[in-house]
C-alpha positions in Angstrom: -0.7 -0.2 -0.3 1.3 3.0 -0.9 1.9 6.1 2.1 0.7 9.4 1.8 3.0 11.9 2.6 4.6 12.7 6.0 3.1 15.8 7.8 2.9 16.2 11.4 2.7 19.5 13.1 6.4 19.2 15.6 9.5 21.4 16.3 12.6 21.0 14.9 14.9 21.0 18.6 18.9 21.3 18.7 20.7 20.5 22.1 23.8 21.3 23.2 26.6 18.5 23.6 29.7 19.5 23.3 31.1 15.7 23.1 28.9 15.8 19.8 27.8 18.6 18.6 25.0 19.2 19.4 21.5 16.0 19.2 19.2 17.4 16.6 15.8 15.9 16.5 12.1 16.4 16.3 9.8 17.5 19.0 5.8 16.4 18.4 3.6 18.5 21.5 0.0 18.1 20.7 -2.9 21.3 21.0 -2.9 19.9 24.7 0.4 19.1 26.6 0.9 15.4 27.8 2.2 14.6 30.7 4.9 11.6 29.2 7.1 12.6 26.7 8.3 9.4 24.5 12.0 9.0 24.1 13.4 7.2 20.3 17.2 6.8 20.2 17.4 4.8 16.9 20.0 2.6 15.7 23.8 1.7 13.6 23.9 4.2 10.7 20.2 5.7 11.5 19.1 9.3 12.3 16.0 10.7 13.8 14.4 11.5 10.6 14.2 8.4 8.4 12.2 5.4 8.4 9.0 4.9 8.4 8.8 3.2 11.8 9.7 6.5 14.1 7.5 8.5 11.2 4.2 5.6 12.3 5.3 6.1 16.1 5.3 10.2 15.9 2.2 10.2 14.1 0.1 7.1 16.4 1.6 8.5 19.7 -0.7 12.4 20.6 -3.7 9.9 19.9 -2.7 8.0 22.7 -1.4 10.2 25.0 1.9 11.3 24.6 4.1 13.7 22.9 7.0 12.4 21.0 10.9 12.9 21.1 13.1 11.9 17.9 16.5 12.9 18.8 19.6 11.9 17.3 22.1 10.4 19.6 26.7 10.2 18.8 26.3 8.1 16.2 24.1 9.0 14.2 24.7 8.7 10.3 28.3 8.4 9.7 29.4 8.5 13.4 28.8 4.8 14.0 31.8 4.1 12.4 33.9 5.4 15.2 31.4 6.4 18.2 32.2 6.0 21.9 29.4 3.7 23.2 29.3 4.7 26.6 28.5 8.5 25.4 24.5 7.3 25.0 24.5 7.9 29.0 25.6 11.4 28.4 23.4 12.2 25.6 20.4 10.7 27.4 21.4 13.0 30.5 20.9 15.4 27.9 18.4 15.0 26.5 16.3 14.1 29.6 17.5 17.6 30.8 15.8 19.1 27.4 13.1 17.6 28.0 12.5 18.1 32.1 13.2 22.0 30.8 9.9 22.1 28.3 7.7 20.6 31.9 7.9 17.1 31.6 8.5 14.9 34.6 8.2 11.6 33.2 9.7 9.6 30.0 9.1 6.3 28.1 12.5 5.4 26.3 12.1 2.9 23.4 15.3 1.5 21.6 15.4 0.2 17.9 18.3 -1.8 16.9 21.5 -0.6 19.1 19.5 1.8 20.0 17.9 -1.1 22.3 21.7 -1.3 24.2 21.3 2.8 24.5 18.8 3.4 26.8 18.9 -0.3 27.9 22.6 0.7 29.7 21.8 3.8 30.5 18.7 3.4 33.1 20.6 0.9 34.3 23.2 3.2 35.0 20.7 5.9 36.1 17.8 4.5 37.4 16.4 7.0 36.2 13.3 7.3 38.7 11.3 9.7 35.7 12.1 6.8 33.3 8.1 4.9 33.1 8.6 2.3 30.8 11.1 1.4 28.4 10.7 -0.9 24.7 12.7 -2.7 23.0 12.9 -3.3 19.3 14.8 -5.6 18.1 17.1 -6.2 20.6 19.8 -8.4 18.4 22.8 -9.8 20.2 25.5 -7.9 17.8 28.8 -10.7 18.9 26.5 -12.8 17.3 25.7 -11.1 13.7 29.6 -10.4 13.7 29.9 -14.4 14.4 27.7 -15.5 11.9 28.9 -12.8 9.0 32.8 -13.7 9.1 32.7 -17.6 10.0 36.2 -18.1 10.5 38.2 -14.5 9.9 35.7 -13.6 13.3 38.5 -15.1 15.3 41.2 -12.8 13.4 39.2 -10.1 13.0 38.8 -9.7 16.9 42.5 -10.5 17.1 43.5 -7.1 14.5 41.3 -5.6 16.0 42.3 -5.9 19.5 46.2 -5.4 18.6 45.4 -2.1 17.1 43.9 -0.2 19.9 46.6 -1.6 21.6 49.1 0.0 19.9 46.7 3.4 19.9 45.4 3.3 16.2 41.8 2.7 17.9 41.2 4.9 14.8 41.9 2.5 11.8 39.4 1.3 9.9 38.8 -2.6 9.0 36.4 -3.7 6.2 35.2 -6.8 6.6 32.1 -8.8 5.9 30.2 -5.9 5.2 31.2 -4.1 8.4 32.9 -0.7 8.3 33.9 0.7 12.0 37.3 1.6 13.4 38.3 -0.8 15.1 37.8 0.3 18.5 34.1 0.2 17.7 34.7 -2.6 15.9 35.5 -4.0 19.3 32.6 -2.4 21.4 30.1 -4.3 19.0 31.4 -7.7 18.1 33.4 -9.0 21.6 31.0 -9.8 24.4 33.0 -8.7 26.7 32.6 -5.5 25.8 30.2 -3.2 27.2 27.9 -2.6 24.7 28.2 -6.8 22.4 27.7 -7.9 26.2 24.1 -6.2 26.5 22.6 -8.6 24.5 24.9 -11.2 24.5 21.8 -14.0 24.8 24.3 -16.6 26.2 26.0 -14.1 28.3 24.8 -12.5 32.0 22.9 -9.8 29.9 23.6 -8.1 33.6 22.7 -4.3 32.4 19.2 -5.6 31.0 18.9 -7.4 34.8 19.0 -4.4 36.2 15.7 -2.6 34.4 13.4 -2.9 37.2 11.1 -0.3 34.6 8.0 -1.9 32.8 10.1 -3.7 30.0 8.3 -4.3 26.2 10.7 -6.3 23.7 9.4 -6.6 20.6 11.0 -8.8 17.0 9.5 -9.8 13.7 9.0 -13.2 13.2 11.6 -12.2 9.6 14.2 -11.0 11.6 17.0 -10.7 10.0 19.9 -10.8 12.6 18.4 -13.0 14.7 21.1 -15.8 16.0 18.4 -18.0 16.7 15.1 -18.4 16.9 13.0 -15.1 18.5 10.5 -17.3 20.3 14.0 -18.7 22.0 15.3 -14.9 22.3 12.3 -14.1 24.2 11.7 -16.8 26.2 15.4 -15.8 27.6 14.9 -12.1 28.0 12.2 -13.3 30.4 14.1 -16.1 32.2 16.8 -12.9 32.9 14.5 -10.3 33.6 13.5 -8.2 36.6 10.9 -5.9 35.4 8.1 -5.6 36.1 5.4 -6.3 34.5 7.8 -7.1 31.2 6.6 -8.3 27.7 7.4 -9.8 24.8 6.0 -9.9 21.6 6.5 -11.0 17.9 5.1 -8.8 15.4 4.3 -11.9 12.3 5.1 -10.8 8.7 8.1 -8.0 9.9 11.5 -8.1 9.6 14.2 -5.9 11.2 12.7 -3.0 10.9 9.1 -3.2 11.1 9.0 -2.8 7.1 5.3 -3.1 6.3 4.6 -3.0 9.3 4.5 -0.2 11.3 1.5 0.3 11.6 0.4 -2.8 13.5 3.7 -2.6 15.4 3.1 1.0 16.5 -0.8 -0.4 17.7 0.9 -3.0 19.6 3.3 -0.3 21.4 0.9 1.7 22.7 -1.5 -0.5 24.2 1.1 -1.7 25.9 1.9 1.5 27.3 -1.2 2.8 27.7 -2.0 0.0 30.0 0.9 0.2 32.3 1.9 4.4 32.4 -1.9 4.7 33.7 -1.6 1.7 35.8 
């Protein structure tokens, strides 16, 4: 079905961040301000505005009782190549400070793909009591994906990246198996002993995920292309390891990693769940 033009009244914002120049985004608030702000964090090589999924979430926010802020993080677009993953905490500190300055006192954090790692790491570190819920859209295991894509080259590429970082050459670009990262960025995403890669290393302890106590919803598409095990099995592992209350896991039939063609269905599921937990 052909989609019409995307039109939504809102404000372009630029949030000061000395480590990233600024974090640009789009803030939607209806004629009557809603009390809960949804903050959306994109994945690798993406940004605050591209893709039908975040636009569907924006368009449906007001009618479901939420305001919406989609904002770049330090790894937007080409900056993914050499971003420092732990900067996501500073990013979200700046974003939530901006939101508090606009009068919001309650937030929902939604992450897509690597955005899942970022919102999870932030909340595990900050334990921000203003966060009413966390939504994880396609929280995949980047290390397992790298192992699958690189095959026998995986161990060799890890060793090469470690040697470059140890020699002070962590900014050296690596191009292998479809990956194009600096050596330190490759390690961050692909080596399970690293913070980023360990966050959703399903065979590991997933300590940061276990620290989440607020309501959590995790969603996968049934056709998830970056899954290294059946998505139902991933849901079982998340349910076993979570301490969130409540925790929900859902599979969106026919959806891929970016929920292409299933954006409306996915957004409806998310807001249906959010209305329940945020009104409780």
